N, C-alpha and C positions, 0 to 999 in steps of 0.2 A: 139065812145071816150065817147059818154054816158055810153055805155055797161062799157069801162074801168072802167071808173068813179062809177058805181052802183057793178062793181065786189070788187072793194078797201075797197067801203063802206061795204059790205057783210063779206068781209074778218077778218077787222077791229073790225067789231059788234062781230064775232065769237069764237075773242078771247079775248073779256072783261068776268069778269066770270059773272055766273049764278049767283040769286040772291038768290035762296038757298043752292048754296056751301056756304061751312064751310071752315071759314077761318082761318090758323096756326098764332097762333102766334109768330110764329119762321119767319122770313124773310127767302126766299127762299135763298139767295145769300151768309149767311152765314152756310149752310148746308154741307158744304164741311167737308170731313172726315181729311183733314191733309193739308199741305204746299205743294205746287207746286213745282218742281223739279227746276222752273227760280228762280228769284231773285223775293224774297218776299218785299212787301211792307209794310211800317211799320206805324203804324195807334197809335191812344192815343187809346184805347178799354177803353170806358166808363162802358161796360156792361157785365155779360156773359152770355150766355143761357145754362138752364141745362136740357137736352134730357130724366132725368129721367131715369129708371130702364128694360123700355121695346123701348119705343118711338109708341106704338101703342097705342088709346084712350079706347079701348075698354078693355084692359088690364091694363093700367090706374088707370079705375076706381074698376077694381078690390084690388090695389096695395094700392087706396086714402084710401078704407074701411079697409084695413086691417093693413097698417100702424096708419091709425088713432085709430081703434085699442088697436093696440101693446102700443102708444104712452100712448094711456087714462091710462092702464093697467102699463104701467113703472111708469109710475105720480103717480097713484094712488096704488101702492104695497109698492115704494122706500118712501111712505110720512108717508106711516101706519108706516114703521120700523121708522123714525127718530123719529114720536110723541112718538112710543111706548116707546123706549129708554127712552126720554126727560123727560118722564109722570113716568117711575119705578124709584124707586133708588134702587132697587136691580140690574137694568143692567147699573147700573154706573160705570162701569167696563174698564181695557184699551181694552178688545174686542167688548164691543159694542158701544167706544167712536170712533173707529176705524170704526166700520160699520155703524155708522152712517153718518161718515163723507163717505164711501163710497158708500152712497144713495144719499147723495145727489150733489155729482159728475158724478152720472147714471143721475139725472134730469135734472140738468145741459149740462152734455155729449148727453143727448138725444133732448135737446130744441134746442141745437145748430144747428141740421141740418133737424130736423123732419116738425117741425112748421114750416119753409118756405116750403118745398116740397107739402104738407097741403096747402098750402093757394097757393102758383102757383098754383094747381090743379081747387082751385074753383075760382081764379080769371082767368082761364085758361089763364095763361101766365110763360113765362117759363125763365123771365129773373132776374140774381139780378145785382146790381150795381157793380163795380169795388172794391169801399171801403167795400161795405157789403160781398166779393166773400175774399177780403183779410182778413176779420173780421171771419168768419167760417172758415179761415185756420189755422189764429192765436190759436183760442178756441176748434178748432178742434183737434190741437199739446198736447195744453196745460193738456183739461181734458185727453183724452186717455194714457198722461203719467202720470198722477196722478191717475187716474185709476188703472196702472203697479206700481209705487211707495206704494199707499195705497194695494195693494196687499203683494207686500213685506214686508210691515209694519207684517201688519195683519200674516204675515208664520213668522214673527221674533218673536210678539205675544206670536203664538200657540209653538213656540220651546222651550220660558222659559218658557209656563205652563207644558208641556212636560217632559222636560228633567229636568230644575230647579225650582219644584214645590214648593219648601221649603223658595225658593227665589225670589218665582214670584213677591208680595207687594213689597220690597223695590229695584229690578230692574225694573216693569215695575212702574215708578212712573206719576202720574200726571203729574209735570212736564217734562219728558222727554216723556210721549205722545204728548203733544204738540207740544215740540219742534218739534219729528220727521214728524209732520204734517204740521208745519208751514218751515221747510227747503225743504219739497216736493212741497210745496206751491211756495216757488221761484225758483227753480230748473227749473218745469215744466213753468212759465213763461218766464224767460230768455231762455229758447231751443225754446219755441213758438216764442218768438220776434226775434231772430236769425234767424230763418225760414222763419220770414214773412220780415223781412226787407231784407233778399234775393231773395222773390221772385216780393217784389214790384222791384227790380234794372233792372229786367228785361225785355222785348219789346215783345209787344205782338202782331203781324200780321194778317192777312185780318180773320182767322180763329179763332170767341170766341168760339166756342159751347162744352160745357164740356160736357162727355158721361156719365154721371152718375147723381144723385141726390143732390147732393148737391156739393162745392167747394173741392173736395179732393185735395191734395197738387200735387200727381201725374199726374192726368188727366188732372190739369193745368199747370203742368210743358213740356206735351209735346204738348201744345199751341202754345209755346213762339219758338218765332226764331230768338234767345241771345242763348248764352254756357251757357248751364245748367251744363258743368260739376263741375264746383265749389258746385251748389245745393247736388248735387250726390256724392260730396266727403264730404258735411258736412252732409248728411244723412247716408251713412257710417262709420264715423267717431263719431261725435258729436251726430248724434242720431242712432249707434251703441251702446253708451256706454251708452246711456240716458236707453236703451231697457236691454243692457243684463246688468246693476248693478242692478235691482231691479231683472231681471229673476234668476240671481247669487245668490243673497240673500236667493231667495225663493228655489233656488236649495239648496244650502247648508243648510239651515235649517231644508228641509224634511227629508236629509239623515243624520243628526242627529239624529233626532227622529223616522225614521225609525231603526235606528242601536239602539237605544233607548230601543224602540218598540218589538222588536225582541227579548232583554235578557229578556223581563218579563214572568215570572214562568208561568203564568197561561193564557189561553185562551180570560177568561174575561178582564182580564186587559191588552192584547192588543183589541180588538175588543175596550174596551172605551174610548182607547189612541188615535187609530185612527176615530171615532166616534168622535172625537174635527176637526179635521184636513178636515175628507172628503169633507165636504161642501165649504171650500176653496178650494182645492183640483178639486173640477170640475169647478170651476169658474176660477180658474187658467188654465187648460187644455184649456177651449173655447176661453179665450180670448185672452191667446197667442196663442195658434196654427192659431188661424185666419193671427194676427197680420204675424208672420214668415212668411206666404206663398204668403203673401202683398206688403211689407214694406221694407224686407231684399234682395232688388234687383232693377238692375237700375229701373227709370224710363219708358223709353220708352217702356220694358217689357209688360207693364201695360197692360191688357185686361179685355175684362168683365168677365171670369172668377174669377178674383182679386176682380170685382161688387159688385159678389156675396158673396165673402167674407168680403167683407168689411161691410156691413148689416149684418153678426153675432157679428161683436163688437161694434159696431154701437146704431144697435136697440136689435138685438135680445139676449145681456149681459145681459143691462142693464135690459132690460124685465124680465130675470131669474134669476136674484139677489133677490129678496126679495123671491122670493116661494124653490130656492136654500138654505136660510140663514134660513127661519122660521121652511115651514115644517120640515125639519130634526132637526130643536130644540125645545126643550120642555119649556123653558124661555123666549122665542119669541113668541111660539104659545099662551104663556098664559098672555103675556103684548101684543097683539093684542087683543086678546079675549076681556081682563078685560077693552082695551081702546074704545073699538067699545061701549060695554054695561056701561061705564057710560057716555060714552060721545055723543052716539047716540041716543039708546036704553033706557038709565034714563038720559037724559044732567040736 
C-alpha cells in the first residue's frame, strides 16, 4: 500500500511545472484551431488572444524590432509631411491638402494595430478585451476605407490638373476640397459602424484565438459559431460598393489623364504630365493590389497568405507613402528641408 502511495505521489510531482520552465500567456485550452464537428458550447467571450504572425518566440523578437522600427519611421515621416505642408504657404494647395489628410490617416491607421502588438510583446501577453477587439475592427475599417477615398480624391485632383489646367483653381475650390474630405469621413464611419454592429451580434464559442497580430474582421468572423452569411453578404454588397466607388473613380480619372497625355506633341510634355501622377499611381497599386487579394473573397477562405498581405496595406503602405511622395517631389523635399533647418537646426 505504501509503495502504491509513493508511486502516485511521484507521478503527481512529475506533472508539476519546472521552476525554470517558461509559462505561456495563452492558456492551452484555448489553442484549438477551430470548432469541433459536434455541438458548440456558447460562452460569453470577454477577451481574444492574438497569436501574432509566427507564434514562435525567436521570430516574434525579430518581428517586434522590425515592426517597432517601421512604426517609428511611419509616424516620423508622415508627421514631417503634415508639418511641412502646414508651415509652408506655397504648399497650401488642394493637392497638398489631400496629401496632409492622407498622412494623418496613415498615422492613425498604423496606430490602430501596431502599438497593441508591441505592447503585448513587451508585457508577454497576447490578450485583447472584447471591447478593444471590436474597437480595433471599427477603426481599422474606417481608416482603410478613408485611405481609399482620399486616393480617389487625389486622382480626381490630378485629372483636373492635367486635363483642365486653366480651370483648375475654379474647380478645386477650398470649399469643395473640405467637402470632399468631410463626406469621405462620414461615409467611412457609417460603413465601419455597420460592420461593427453586425460583428457584435455574433456568438463566439469555445475558441477565441485570433491567428493574426490584430483583430482583422475575417479571422474574427471565422471564430463565430453563428451564421455569418449576413456579414459576408454585407461585405460583398455594401463593402464592395464602398471599395469599388473610389477604385472606379481612380481608374476613370487616369483613363482621362492617359488619353490626354498621349495627345501631347512632345515627349517632354508627356514625361512632365506623368511625373505628377507617378507617385500617386505607385501608392494606389500597392494599396489596392493587397486589398483585392484579401477581402474580395468569403471569410471562410482566409489563410496565412492573406495575413502577410494585410501587413502590406496596414504597415508597409503607411511606411512608404512619405518616401514616395517626398523623394519624387521637389517642392515637398524643399519644404521638409526648410522645416528641419528652421525648427531643429536653427530653433
